[in-house]
N, C-alpha and C positions, 0 to 999 in steps of 0.2 A: 951460394952464389949459381953452382952447377946446376943446381936440382933446380934452381927459381928459374934459370935458362929453359932447362927442358919440360918443365910443366907446361899443358896445353890448356888453357881457358876454354877452347872450344870442347874439349872433353871433359871439362867438369859441369860445364852449362851454369846458368845462371843461381839455380837452388843449389848446386854441390860447391859452387865456389862462396857461396854464403856461408853452408856449412863449413866448411874449409875456412875460413879465414875467422870464423864467430866460435869454435871449438875450445879456443884457449882462453875466451872472456866466460869468466862467472859471477853472476850478481852477489852484489855485496849488500845490498839494502833490501830489507824484509817488504818495504814498499813496493821491490818489483817483481809482481805477481807474475808476470807474462814477459818474457824478453823477445829476441829473435825466434824466429820460424815459425810465426802464424802471420796473420791477416794486419795485426794492431800490437803493439805494446798493452800491457794493462799494467796500471801503477795505481796502488791503492791511495785513497786521501781520506778526507776526514768523515764524508758521509759516500757518495759514489765513488766508484774507482775510475779512475781516468784513462781514456784510451789513446794513442798516440803512434799516428801509420806517418809513413812520408813514400813520395813517389818523385822521382825525376824523368822527365819530358827530354828528349835531344832529336834537334830535328836533324834527318837523314838516318834515324834510327827508330823513334818512333812515328813522326808525321813528316810529311811531305808538303811544302808551302805553296806546292804548285799547284794543287787541288784543295788543300785545306785552309777553308777560311778563317781567318783571326780570331772574331769573334767565336766561330765553334772549339776553335782550339784552348781558347779560354776555358769554356763552359767543360768540354770535355775533362781539360786539367783538371777542374774541382772533384768531380764526378770519380773520376778513379781513386782518388781519395777516399771521400766521404763515402765508396761502396766498400773499402774497407771496414771504414768503421762501422757499416750495417753489418758486414760479416762475422762481427765480434759478438753482434745481438747488442750494440749500443747505438746511441742516438749522437749523430757530431754536431759539433757546437763551434770553433773557431778553426780560423784556416791561415796560416802565414804564408807566403809567395815569395820566390825569391825567383829573379830570373836576369838570366846572362843573356846581352844581346850586342849585338854589330853596332857599333858607332854610327853607320850608316842610314840604320832603322828611322824611320819617322816619327813624330811623337802621336800623329793619327792613325798609327798601324800599331800603336803600344796602346793609345785610348781604346781601340777596337778591340784587340787583346781583354784589356782589362774588362771593359763591357759583357767580353763573354763571362768571367770571372765574378762580376757582379750579379750577371743573371742568375748563374749557377748558386749563389748565394744566396740570392731571395728565395731561389727554389726548393734550397736542403737549409733552409732557415741558419745559416752559419754568418759567423762576424770575420772580417778580416781583422786581424789585429798584429800583423807586421809581415816582417821579411826584407829583402835586398833586392839592389839590383847591380848589375857589373857589365862592364863590357865585354864580350867574347869574340875569340877570333874561329872560333870554329861553330858558328852558326847561333840559330836560337835553344838558347834552355830553360825550361823551365820546370824549377823543386817546389812540391809542397808538400807542407805537412799539415795534416789534419788531427783534431783534437776534440774527443768527443767524451761521452761519460755512461756510466752503465751500472744499474743498479747492482751490489755483492750478490753474489751467487747468480744473477741472469747472464754472465760473460759466457759465451760459448768459443770453445776452442776448436782445433783440428782434430785433438786427440779422443776422442770421447764416443765415437761410432762402435758398437757393439752387434754381432752376429744378430742377423735375422732384423735388426733394423730396417727401415723404408728407407730409400735413397728417391730423394726430393728435388726439383729444379723448378724457378720460377721461368715464365716466358719462354723463348725460344731459343734454339740454341742455330748457329752457323751464321746470323744473319749478316752480322760485322766484317764476317772474313770477307762473305761475297761481295758486301759491299765494295771492301778494299779492292778486290780482283776487277771490280768493272772500272772503279777508277784509274786503276794501274794499265788496264786495257785501254783506257780512253787516251793514256796519258802518252802510251807507246806509238797509237794511231797517232795522236797531236804533234809529235815528236817527228814522224813520218811525213804528214803531211799538216803543217799547220794552219793552211789554207780550210780544214775539215772542221765544223763542231763537233763537240762529245756527244756522244747518244746516249741518253741517260736514263731519257725517257722510260715510265712502267715501272723503276727501282726505286721509288721516291724512300720506302720504307728501309731496305737497304742502306744507303746513303746515310740515312739518318743514324740508322744503327752503328755505321761508322765513324760519321763524324761529329754527332750531336746523341752522344747514347746516357743513358739516366741509368741512379743507381736506384733498387729497388726499396726503398725506403716502407713501401707500402707493405712489403711482406714480414717487414720486422715486426711493424704494427699490428699486421693481421694476425702473426703467431702470439703477440704481447696479448690482443683481444680475446684469443681462444685459451688461451692460458699453456699453449706450448713452448717449451723451452726445448731446442733442438739439441741430440746429442754432440754434433760435429756441425759445423758450419763454414765455407769458405766461397768467395766471389769469383765467379768463371771470367779470368782475364788473359789467361796461358791457353782455354780450349778444358771441354768438359774431360777427356781422357788425363789430361795432367792433374787437373783438380781432385780428380777423386782416387788416383794414385797417391796424391796429397795426404790426404785423408785416411787411406787403408795403410799408409808406410804410418802416421805419428799415430793410429789407430791400434796398429799392430792386428789386422785383420786383411781379408780379400774383399772381394766385390762381385757381383753380376749385376750388369746393365742390360737393359733388352732393346734391341734395334729397335723398335715396333711401337715402343715406348717414348723414343726421342723424339722430343717437339720441333716440329722444324715447318718454319712458314713457308706458304705459297711460292714467295717470291723467290725466295731462297732456293727452292727444290726446281723454279722455270730457270735461274739463272746458270744454276749449278748444271743441268743438264744442257743448258745451253754452251756452257765453256768444258765439256766434259770432264765434269767435277762428282764425285758421289757426294753429295747433300750432308752423307751423314757422316762421312770424313770430314766436312766442312765443319759440323755440328762437335763432334771430339778433337779437334786438333787445331780449329782456324783461331778462337779466341777473341777477346775484346768485346764479349756479349755484354758484360759485367751484371749478367744474372748470379742468383743464390742457388751453389748446390748445398744441399745439408740433410741430416738424420735424423729420423726419431721413430720412436719406439712404435711398436704395432698400436700399445693402447694407447696412444696420442693420437695416431691418424684416426681413431673415431673421433675425434674430435672437430675434424674437418669436413664430417659429415653434415647436409644442410647447413652448414653456417657459410653465411655471404661473403664474398669476398672478389676484387677486381685484381687479384696477386696471380691469376692466372699459375696456377703450382699443381704441378704433375708429378705421380710415383713413378719414377725409371728403373727401379731394381733394388735389390737389397744388398745388405753388408752381409758378409760369407767368415768363416774362419781363415784363418791366416793361409792354413795348408791348402786350401780351394783356389786360391791365388786370385787372379783380378782381371776377371774376362767381360767379353762384350758375347751376348749371345744374340745371333743372327735371325732375320726371318725364317731362317731354313733348320733354326736348332742348333748349329753348330757353334763350338765355344772358339773364340778370337781370345788370344790374349793383348790383352789393352797395355799399351806401350806411350809413355810419355812424349809426344810428338809434334807437341803445340810450338809457338812461337817460342824464340830463344835469344837471348842475349848475347851469345859468343858462338861463332861457329860460321 
């Protein structure tokens, strides 16, 4: 009990806590191919392997209803789960939705939330197959479990990266974080002067990336089309820096990321400059982009040449031997050690 009282959750962090709590659990069934420690669990079945993942969204921690429309929230809650399924090189098939809500919330509000869930189900071709509802005394809580399938041998984990593999990322990074900064700024302005209307003009893309992100199913479809199976993959929910460090830790490698190669949208750069934030820092540490970060062999990269895609995939670095460490190569050629400074659940 004394030890329990003295331990600090903020010191462990989210992934440290997961490792700490799961260390005493052993998989007992041969069907459990992958347990805790990746984007999703993988369970063997008669034909395809089953992929299972779950995410919990808490009001006041993961979302703020001051500026988050309920329809967008429902949509995003599905997206963050199916994104984990795609990060296993799998396809989502079903979800369950469990909701904890105040007894004072209106039926119309819950219908709006579920309309967003329905739209996401249509967009990603998944079925809502169950869930639960309960009264909550601490605000709105949404827990979604996503179930998908993957052909045996096609699943991709975080632990397969090898030295000289290329590090690739889809889309652009830092936009969701800057969208959040914009919303928080305007919330503070409104709190100080309720008569002032929020000034959100010119940054529609950033707001959409924060409030209604998309999972990158087209990336997985493109990789399958050209016959490339990544050596490792993860979705970017906690920031580029945190995610590449997860891959390197589980693969037993180091890495080199190149600052000039990191894709950043123009709106992200403009707002970051306006708010005195380095856009590269936003890309490294911001999170909630839900892009796919993956590694591929040099031989497989040749298959990208000439292939038609709307996936917008960029090579941003390479995997290095473990003794080389994990570094960002700046525009001036300096090496900066990468640190996991993204969003944290405890602290």
